[in-house]
SEKE-39000 format. One record per residue: residue in one letter; chain; x, y, z of N, C-alpha, C, O in turn. Coordinates in steps of 0.05 Angstrom, whole numbers. Layout:
+----+----+--------+--------+--------+--------+--------+--------+--------+--------+--------+--------+--------+--------+
| aa | ch |    n.x |    n.y |    n.z |   ca.x |   ca.y |   ca.z |    c.x |    c.y |    c.z |    o.x |    o.y |    o.z |
+----+----+--------+--------+--------+--------+--------+--------+--------+--------+--------+--------+--------+--------+
|  A |  A |      X |      Y |      Z |      X |      Y |      Z |      X |      Y |      Z |      X |      Y |      Z |
...
+----+----+--------+--------+--------+--------+--------+--------+--------+--------+--------+--------+--------+--------+
END
This chain:
+----+----+--------+--------+--------+--------+--------+--------+--------+--------+--------+--------+--------+--------+
| aa | ch |    n.x |    n.y |    n.z |   ca.x |   ca.y |   ca.z |    c.x |    c.y |    c.z |    o.x |    o.y |    o.z |
+----+----+--------+--------+--------+--------+--------+--------+--------+--------+--------+--------+--------+--------+
|  M |  A |   2942 |   4413 |   2190 |   2925 |   4398 |   2207 |   2940 |   4373 |   2216 |   2954 |   4360 |   2200 |
|  R |  A |   2937 |   4367 |   2241 |   2950 |   4344 |   2252 |   2933 |   4319 |   2250 |   2909 |   4320 |   2250 |
|  S |  A |   2946 |   4296 |   2247 |   2931 |   4272 |   2244 |   2936 |   4253 |   2268 |   2937 |   4228 |   2264 |
|  D |  A |   2940 |   4264 |   2291 |   2944 |   4247 |   2315 |   2918 |   4233 |   2322 |   2896 |   4244 |   2321 |
|  I |  A |   2921 |   4208 |   2331 |   2898 |   4193 |   2339 |   2890 |   4202 |   2367 |   2906 |   4205 |   2385 |
|  G |  A |   2865 |   4207 |   2370 |   2854 |   4214 |   2396 |   2857 |   4244 |   2402 |   2851 |   4252 |   2424 |
|  V |  A |   2866 |   4260 |   2384 |   2869 |   4288 |   2388 |   2852 |   4303 |   2368 |   2854 |   4298 |   2344 |
|  K |  A |   2837 |   4323 |   2377 |   2822 |   4340 |   2359 |   2829 |   4368 |   2365 |   2833 |   4376 |   2388 |
|  W |  A |   2830 |   4383 |   2344 |   2836 |   4412 |   2348 |   2810 |   4426 |   2350 |   2792 |   4423 |   2334 |
|  G |  A |   2808 |   4443 |   2371 |   2784 |   4458 |   2375 |   2783 |   4483 |   2359 |   2799 |   4487 |   2341 |
|  V |  A |   2765 |   4500 |   2366 |   2760 |   4525 |   2351 |   2783 |   4544 |   2355 |   2791 |   4557 |   2336 |
|  Q |  A |   2794 |   4546 |   2378 |   2815 |   4565 |   2383 |   2842 |   4551 |   2388 |   2857 |   4559 |   2405 |
|  N |  A |   2848 |   4531 |   2373 |   2873 |   4516 |   2374 |   2878 |   4503 |   2402 |   2901 |   4500 |   2409 |
|  E |  A |   2857 |   4496 |   2416 |   2862 |   4482 |   2441 |   2858 |   4452 |   2435 |   2842 |   4444 |   2418 |
|  V |  A |   2873 |   4436 |   2449 |   2873 |   4408 |   2444 |   2851 |   4395 |   2461 |   2852 |   4398 |   2486 |
|  R |  A |   2833 |   4381 |   2449 |   2813 |   4365 |   2463 |   2819 |   4336 |   2459 |   2823 |   4327 |   2436 |
|  R |  A |   2821 |   4321 |   2480 |   2827 |   4292 |   2478 |   2801 |   4277 |   2475 |   2781 |   4282 |   2489 |
|  T |  A |   2801 |   4258 |   2457 |   2778 |   4240 |   2453 |   2787 |   4212 |   2459 |   2810 |   4204 |   2456 |
|  T |  A |   2768 |   4196 |   2466 |   2773 |   4168 |   2472 |   2770 |   4152 |   2446 |   2750 |   4155 |   2432 |
|  P |  A |   2789 |   4134 |   2440 |   2786 |   4118 |   2416 |   2761 |   4100 |   2418 |   2753 |   4093 |   2440 |
|  A |  A |   2749 |   4093 |   2396 |   2724 |   4078 |   2395 |   2729 |   4050 |   2407 |   2711 |   4040 |   2420 |
|  S |  A |   2752 |   4037 |   2402 |   2756 |   4010 |   2412 |   2757 |   4010 |   2442 |   2748 |   3991 |   2455 |
|  F |  A |   2767 |   4031 |   2454 |   2768 |   4033 |   2483 |   2740 |   4036 |   2494 |   2733 |   4024 |   2515 |
|  R |  A |   2723 |   4052 |   2481 |   2695 |   4055 |   2490 |   2680 |   4029 |   2488 |   2664 |   4023 |   2506 |
|  Y |  A |   2685 |   4013 |   2467 |   2671 |   3988 |   2464 |   2680 |   3968 |   2486 |   2664 |   3953 |   2497 |
|  A |  A |   2706 |   3968 |   2492 |   2717 |   3951 |   2512 |   2705 |   3958 |   2540 |   2698 |   3941 |   2555 |
|  A |  A |   2703 |   3984 |   2545 |   2691 |   3993 |   2570 |   2662 |   3986 |   2572 |   2653 |   3978 |   2594 |
|  A |  A |   2647 |   3988 |   2551 |   2619 |   3980 |   2551 |   2616 |   3950 |   2555 |   2598 |   3941 |   2569 |
|  L |  A |   2634 |   3934 |   2543 |   2634 |   3905 |   2546 |   2639 |   3897 |   2575 |   2626 |   3880 |   2587 |
|  V |  A |   2660 |   3909 |   2587 |   2666 |   3904 |   2615 |   2643 |   3912 |   2634 |   2637 |   3897 |   2652 |
|  S |  A |   2631 |   3935 |   2629 |   2608 |   3943 |   2645 |   2585 |   3924 |   2643 |   2572 |   3917 |   2663 |
|  A |  A |   2580 |   3915 |   2619 |   2558 |   3895 |   2615 |   2564 |   3869 |   2629 |   2546 |   3857 |   2641 |
|  M |  A |   2589 |   3861 |   2629 |   2597 |   3836 |   2643 |   2594 |   3839 |   2673 |   2584 |   3821 |   2686 |
|  L |  A |   2601 |   3862 |   2683 |   2598 |   3867 |   2712 |   2569 |   3868 |   2721 |   2562 |   3857 |   2742 |
|  V |  A |   2553 |   3880 |   2704 |   2524 |   3882 |   2711 |   2511 |   3854 |   2709 |   2494 |   3847 |   2726 |
|  S |  A |   2519 |   3838 |   2690 |   2507 |   3811 |   2687 |   2517 |   3792 |   2708 |   2504 |   3772 |   2713 |
|  S |  A |   2539 |   3798 |   2721 |   2549 |   3779 |   2742 |   2539 |   3786 |   2770 |   2545 |   3773 |   2789 |
|  L |  A |   2522 |   3807 |   2772 |   2511 |   3813 |   2798 |   2492 |   3791 |   2807 |   2479 |   3778 |   2790 |
|  P |  A |   2489 |   3786 |   2833 |   2471 |   3765 |   2842 |   2442 |   3772 |   2835 |   2433 |   3795 |   2837 |
|  L |  A |   2428 |   3752 |   2826 |   2400 |   3755 |   2819 |   2383 |   3754 |   2844 |   2390 |   3741 |   2864 |
|  P |  A |   2360 |   3768 |   2844 |   2343 |   3766 |   2868 |   2332 |   3738 |   2871 |   2327 |   3723 |   2852 |
|  V |  A |   2329 |   3730 |   2896 |   2319 |   3703 |   2903 |   2289 |   3703 |   2899 |   2275 |   3719 |   2910 |
|  L |  A |   2280 |   3684 |   2883 |   2251 |   3681 |   2878 |   2240 |   3658 |   2895 |   2255 |   3639 |   2899 |
|  P |  A |   2216 |   3660 |   2905 |   2205 |   3638 |   2920 |   2203 |   3613 |   2903 |   2194 |   3614 |   2880 |
|  Q |  A |   2210 |   3590 |   2915 |   2209 |   3565 |   2900 |   2189 |   3545 |   2911 |   2187 |   3523 |   2902 |
|  G |  A |   2173 |   3553 |   2930 |   2152 |   3535 |   2941 |   2163 |   3514 |   2960 |   2148 |   3495 |   2966 |
|  V |  A |   2187 |   3518 |   2970 |   2198 |   3499 |   2990 |   2192 |   3510 |   3018 |   2199 |   3533 |   3024 |
|  Q |  A |   2180 |   3493 |   3034 |   2174 |   3502 |   3061 |   2193 |   3488 |   3080 |   2198 |   3464 |   3079 |
|  L |  A |   2204 |   3504 |   3098 |   2221 |   3492 |   3119 |   2203 |   3481 |   3141 |   2183 |   3493 |   3149 |
|  V |  A |   2211 |   3459 |   3151 |   2196 |   3445 |   3172 |   2214 |   3444 |   3197 |   2237 |   3437 |   3195 |
|  V |  A |   2203 |   3451 |   3220 |   2217 |   3449 |   3245 |   2217 |   3420 |   3253 |   2196 |   3407 |   3256 |
|  V |  A |   2241 |   3409 |   3257 |   2244 |   3381 |   3264 |   2253 |   3379 |   3293 |   2271 |   3392 |   3302 |
|  D |  A |   2239 |   3362 |   3308 |   2246 |   3356 |   3336 |   2268 |   3335 |   3335 |   2262 |   3312 |   3329 |
|  V |  A |   2292 |   3343 |   3342 |   2315 |   3324 |   3341 |   2312 |   3301 |   3360 |   2323 |   3279 |   3355 |
|  H |  A |   2297 |   3304 |   3382 |   2294 |   3282 |   3401 |   2275 |   3261 |   3389 |   2280 |   3237 |   3393 |
|  T |  A |   2255 |   3269 |   3374 |   2238 |   3250 |   3360 |   2253 |   3235 |   3339 |   2249 |   3211 |   3336 |
|  V |  A |   2270 |   3249 |   3324 |   2286 |   3236 |   3303 |   2305 |   3216 |   3316 |   2309 |   3194 |   3305 |
|  A |  A |   2317 |   3223 |   3338 |   2337 |   3206 |   3352 |   2324 |   3180 |   3362 |   2338 |   3160 |   3365 |
|  E |  A |   2298 |   3180 |   3367 |   2284 |   3156 |   3377 |   2275 |   3139 |   3354 |   2263 |   3117 |   3359 |
|  G |  A |   2280 |   3147 |   3329 |   2271 |   3131 |   3306 |   2289 |   3107 |   3301 |   2307 |   3101 |   3317 |
|  Y |  A |   2284 |   3094 |   3278 |   2299 |   3070 |   3270 |   2318 |   3077 |   3247 |   2310 |   3087 |   3227 |
|  R |  A |   2344 |   3071 |   3251 |   2363 |   3075 |   3230 |   2363 |   3051 |   3211 |   2364 |   3028 |   3220 |
|  T |  A |   2362 |   3056 |   3186 |   2362 |   3035 |   3166 |   2387 |   3018 |   3168 |   2385 |   2993 |   3166 |
|  S |  A |   2410 |   3030 |   3173 |   2435 |   3015 |   3175 |   2434 |   2995 |   3199 |   2447 |   2974 |   3198 |
|  K |  A |   2419 |   3001 |   3219 |   2417 |   2983 |   3242 |   2395 |   2962 |   3238 |   2397 |   2940 |   3249 |
|  L |  A |   2375 |   2968 |   3222 |   2353 |   2949 |   3217 |   2362 |   2926 |   3198 |   2353 |   2903 |   3201 |
|  I |  A |   2379 |   2933 |   3178 |   2387 |   2913 |   3159 |   2403 |   2892 |   3173 |   2422 |   2898 |   3187 |
|  G |  A |   2396 |   2867 |   3169 |   2409 |   2844 |   3182 |   2395 |   2835 |   3207 |   2402 |   2815 |   3219 |
|  S |  A |   2374 |   2850 |   3216 |   2360 |   2843 |   3240 |   2341 |   2819 |   3235 |   2330 |   2816 |   3213 |
|  N |  A |   2338 |   2803 |   3255 |   2320 |   2780 |   3253 |   2291 |   2789 |   3255 |   2285 |   2808 |   3270 |
|  V |  A |   2273 |   2776 |   3241 |   2245 |   2780 |   3242 |   2232 |   2755 |   3252 |   2237 |   2733 |   3242 |
|  V |  A |   2214 |   2757 |   3272 |   2201 |   2733 |   3284 |   2171 |   2735 |   3280 |   2160 |   2756 |   3274 |
|  N |  A |   2158 |   2712 |   3283 |   2128 |   2712 |   3281 |   2117 |   2714 |   3310 |   2131 |   2719 |   3329 |
|  D |  A |   2090 |   2711 |   3312 |   2078 |   2714 |   3338 |   2084 |   2692 |   3358 |   2079 |   2694 |   3382 |
|  Q |  A |   2095 |   2669 |   3349 |   2104 |   2647 |   3366 |   2134 |   2650 |   3373 |   2146 |   2632 |   3384 |
|  N |  A |   2146 |   2674 |   3366 |   2174 |   2680 |   3370 |   2193 |   2662 |   3355 |   2215 |   2657 |   3363 |
|  E |  A |   2183 |   2651 |   3332 |   2200 |   2635 |   3314 |   2212 |   2653 |   3293 |   2198 |   2670 |   3282 |
|  K |  A |   2237 |   2649 |   3287 |   2250 |   2665 |   3267 |   2238 |   2660 |   3239 |   2237 |   2637 |   3230 |
|  I |  A |   2230 |   2682 |   3226 |   2219 |   2680 |   3199 |   2242 |   2685 |   3179 |   2244 |   2671 |   3159 |
|  G |  A |   2258 |   2706 |   3184 |   2279 |   2713 |   3166 |   2294 |   2737 |   3176 |   2292 |   2744 |   3200 |
|  T |  A |   2308 |   2750 |   3158 |   2323 |   2774 |   3165 |   2316 |   2797 |   3145 |   2308 |   2792 |   3123 |
|  I |  A |   2319 |   2821 |   3155 |   2315 |   2845 |   3137 |   2340 |   2848 |   3120 |   2362 |   2852 |   3130 |
|  E |  A |   2336 |   2847 |   3094 |   2358 |   2850 |   3075 |   2360 |   2878 |   3065 |   2382 |   2888 |   3060 |
|  D |  A |   2338 |   2892 |   3062 |   2338 |   2919 |   3051 |   2312 |   2933 |   3058 |   2293 |   2920 |   3065 |
|  I |  A |   2312 |   2959 |   3055 |   2288 |   2975 |   3058 |   2286 |   2992 |   3033 |   2304 |   3006 |   3025 |
|  I |  A |   2263 |   2990 |   3020 |   2258 |   3003 |   2995 |   2237 |   3026 |   2999 |   2217 |   3022 |   3013 |
|  I |  A |   2242 |   3049 |   2986 |   2223 |   3071 |   2986 |   2211 |   3071 |   2958 |   2225 |   3075 |   2938 |
|  G |  A |   2185 |   3065 |   2956 |   2171 |   3065 |   2931 |   2169 |   3093 |   2919 |   2173 |   3113 |   2933 |
|  R |  A |   2162 |   3095 |   2894 |   2159 |   3121 |   2881 |   2136 |   3137 |   2894 |   2137 |   3162 |   2893 |
|  D |  A |   2117 |   3123 |   2906 |   2095 |   3137 |   2920 |   2102 |   3141 |   2949 |   2085 |   3148 |   2965 |
|  R |  A |   2128 |   3138 |   2956 |   2139 |   3143 |   2983 |   2129 |   3123 |   3004 |   2129 |   3130 |   3028 |
|  V |  A |   2120 |   3100 |   2995 |   2112 |   3079 |   3014 |   2136 |   3061 |   3019 |   2151 |   3054 |   3000 |
|  L |  A |   2141 |   3055 |   3044 |   2165 |   3039 |   3052 |   2158 |   3009 |   3050 |   2136 |   3000 |   3057 |
|  F |  A |   2178 |   2993 |   3041 |   2176 |   2964 |   3041 |   2201 |   2953 |   3053 |   2223 |   2963 |   3050 |
|  A |  A |   2198 |   2931 |   3068 |   2221 |   2916 |   3079 |   2224 |   2891 |   3062 |   2205 |   2877 |   3057 |
|  V |  A |   2249 |   2887 |   3053 |   2255 |   2863 |   3037 |   2267 |   2843 |   3057 |   2287 |   2848 |   3070 |
|  L |  A |   2253 |   2820 |   3060 |   2261 |   2799 |   3079 |   2273 |   2775 |   3064 |   2263 |   2767 |   3043 |
|  Q |  A |   2294 |   2764 |   3076 |   2305 |   2739 |   3066 |   2292 |   2717 |   3084 |   2296 |   2717 |   3108 |
|  V |  A |   2276 |   2700 |   3071 |   2261 |   2679 |   3087 |   2270 |   2652 |   3077 |   2278 |   2648 |   3054 |
|  G |  A |   2269 |   2633 |   3096 |   2276 |   2605 |   3089 |   2306 |   2603 |   3086 |   2321 |   2623 |   3089 |
|  G |  A |   2316 |   2580 |   3080 |   2344 |   2576 |   3075 |   2360 |   2575 |   3101 |   2349 |   2576 |   3123 |
|  F |  A |   2386 |   2572 |   3098 |   2404 |   2570 |   3120 |   2429 |   2586 |   3113 |   2441 |   2581 |   3093 |
|  L |  A |   2436 |   2604 |   3130 |   2460 |   2622 |   3126 |   2459 |   2635 |   3098 |   2479 |   2636 |   3084 |
|  H |  A |   2436 |   2646 |   3091 |   2432 |   2660 |   3066 |   2434 |   2642 |   3042 |   2438 |   2652 |   3019 |
|  L |  A |   2432 |   2616 |   3045 |   2433 |   2597 |   3023 |   2406 |   2584 |   3020 |   2395 |   2574 |   3040 |
|  G |  A |   2395 |   2583 |   2996 |   2370 |   2569 |   2991 |   2345 |   2585 |   2999 |   2323 |   2575 |   2996 |
|  G |  A |   2349 |   2609 |   3009 |   2326 |   2625 |   3017 |   2315 |   2641 |   2993 |   2326 |   2639 |   2971 |
|  R |  A |   2295 |   2656 |   2998 |   2284 |   2674 |   2978 |   2277 |   2700 |   2991 |   2273 |   2702 |   3015 |
|  M |  A |   2275 |   2720 |   2974 |   2269 |   2747 |   2984 |   2240 |   2754 |   2978 |   2230 |   2748 |   2956 |
|  V |  A |   2227 |   2766 |   2998 |   2200 |   2775 |   2994 |   2198 |   2804 |   3005 |   2213 |   2811 |   3023 |
|  A |  A |   2180 |   2819 |   2993 |   2176 |   2847 |   3002 |   2150 |   2849 |   3018 |   2130 |   2838 |   3009 |
|  V |  A |   2152 |   2862 |   3041 |   2128 |   2866 |   3058 |   2126 |   2895 |   3064 |   2146 |   2909 |   3066 |
|  P |  A |   2102 |   2906 |   3067 |   2099 |   2934 |   3075 |   2113 |   2939 |   3102 |   2110 |   2923 |   3121 |
|  F |  A |   2127 |   2960 |   3104 |   2142 |   2967 |   3128 |   2123 |   2970 |   3152 |   2131 |   2964 |   3174 |
|  Q |  A |   2099 |   2979 |   3147 |   2079 |   2983 |   3168 |   2070 |   2957 |   3181 |   2060 |   2956 |   3203 |
|  S |  A |   2075 |   2934 |   3167 |   2067 |   2908 |   3178 |   2087 |   2898 |   3199 |   2081 |   2878 |   3213 |
|  L |  A |   2110 |   2910 |   3200 |   2130 |   2903 |   3221 |   2123 |   2916 |   3247 |   2115 |   2939 |   3248 |
|  V |  A |   2126 |   2900 |   3269 |   2121 |   2910 |   3296 |   2147 |   2911 |   3311 |   2161 |   2891 |   3313 |
|  F |  A |   2154 |   2934 |   3322 |   2179 |   2937 |   3337 |   2173 |   2938 |   3367 |   2160 |   2956 |   3377 |
|  E |  A |   2182 |   2917 |   3381 |   2177 |   2915 |   3410 |   2202 |   2905 |   3424 |   2212 |   2884 |   3417 |
|  H |  A |   2211 |   2919 |   3443 |   2233 |   2910 |   3461 |   2256 |   2897 |   3446 |   2262 |   2874 |   3450 |
|  D |  A |   2269 |   2911 |   3428 |   2291 |   2901 |   3412 |   2284 |   2877 |   3395 |   2302 |   2861 |   3389 |
|  C |  A |   2259 |   2874 |   3388 |   2250 |   2851 |   3372 |   2232 |   2861 |   3350 |   2215 |   2878 |   3354 |
|  I |  A |   2237 |   2851 |   3326 |   2220 |   2858 |   3303 |   2203 |   2834 |   3296 |   2214 |   2812 |   3292 |
|  S |  A |   2177 |   2838 |   3296 |   2159 |   2815 |   3290 |   2140 |   2822 |   3267 |   2135 |   2845 |   3262 |
|  L |  A |   2131 |   2801 |   3255 |   2112 |   2803 |   3233 |   2090 |   2783 |   3241 |   2093 |   2759 |   3237 |
|  K |  A |   2068 |   2793 |   3251 |   2047 |   2776 |   3262 |   2035 |   2757 |   3241 |   2029 |   2765 |   3219 |
|  S |  A |   2031 |   2732 |   3249 |   2019 |   2710 |   3233 |   2030 |   2711 |   3204 |   2014 |   2713 |   3185 |
|  A |  A |   2055 |   2710 |   3202 |   2068 |   2716 |   3176 |   2074 |   2691 |   3160 |   2073 |   2692 |   3135 |
|  R |  A |   2079 |   2668 |   3172 |   2089 |   2646 |   3157 |   2070 |   2637 |   3134 |   2080 |   2633 |   3112 |
|  P |  A |   2044 |   2635 |   3138 |   2027 |   2627 |   3115 |   2026 |   2648 |   3093 |   2026 |   2642 |   3070 |
|  R |  A |   2027 |   2674 |   3101 |   2026 |   2695 |   3081 |   2052 |   2697 |   3066 |   2052 |   2701 |   3041 |
|  L |  A |   2075 |   2693 |   3079 |   2100 |   2695 |   3065 |   2104 |   2672 |   3045 |   2117 |   2676 |   3024 |
|  A |  A |   2093 |   2649 |   3051 |   2096 |   2626 |   3032 |   2081 |   2632 |   3006 |   2089 |   2621 |   2985 |
|  K |  A |   2061 |   2648 |   3007 |   2045 |   2654 |   2983 |   2055 |   2678 |   2967 |   2047 |   2682 |   2944 |
|  R |  A |   2073 |   2693 |   2979 |   2083 |   2717 |   2965 |   2101 |   2710 |   2942 |   2115 |   2690 |   2943 |
|  N |  A |   2101 |   2727 |   2922 |   2119 |   2724 |   2900 |   2148 |   2731 |   2908 |   2152 |   2747 |   2926 |
|  R |  A |   2167 |   2718 |   2895 |   2195 |   2723 |   2901 |   2202 |   2751 |   2892 |   2192 |   2761 |   2871 |
|  F |  A |   2218 |   2764 |   2908 |   2226 |   2792 |   2902 |   2255 |   2792 |   2893 |   2272 |   2779 |   2906 |
|  A |  A |   2261 |   2805 |   2871 |   2289 |   2806 |   2861 |   2298 |   2835 |   2862 |   2285 |   2853 |   2851 |
|  L |  A |   2320 |   2840 |   2876 |   2332 |   2867 |   2876 |   2346 |   2871 |   2850 |   2363 |   2855 |   2842 |
|  E |  A |   2340 |   2893 |   2837 |   2353 |   2900 |   2812 |   2370 |   2924 |   2816 |   2362 |   2943 |   2830 |
|  T |  A |   2394 |   2924 |   2806 |   2412 |   2946 |   2808 |   2411 |   2962 |   2782 |   2413 |   2950 |   2760 |
|  K |  A |   2408 |   2988 |   2784 |   2408 |   3005 |   2760 |   2436 |   3015 |   2756 |   2449 |   3025 |   2775 |
|  S |  A |   2446 |   3014 |   2732 |   2473 |   3024 |   2727 |   2473 |   3047 |   2708 |   2494 |   3058 |   2701 |
+----+----+--------+--------+--------+--------+--------+--------+--------+--------+--------+--------+--------+--------+
END
């Protein structure tokens, strides 16, 4: 009787080749890896696509252009400048204004609802604002690190 690995003697002395067990395990492992790497079916995630009119978006206000703009009251007197625009957690917009002071010195920052700003003819105004801004609490921008 022969003791060759992978060779079995049949009934009539014919040689039948068998695959070693380690090779079968390796082939099963590779097959499992190939099956597991197949792309998974896409499941709906509840995201809806919205058709956006690019002309409407182009007529909007860019934040980068608004920051640094002067804000005036109804007598066309300068109240302050827009320092930042904040989006609240409830998605409400606020404009942070630097009011008072001279050349950004001695002023203070206050937050006003973005909807209270009026955009007319390259001018941003906040109607009857001076008495209300004087009573507002100081706003401090905090940076998260």
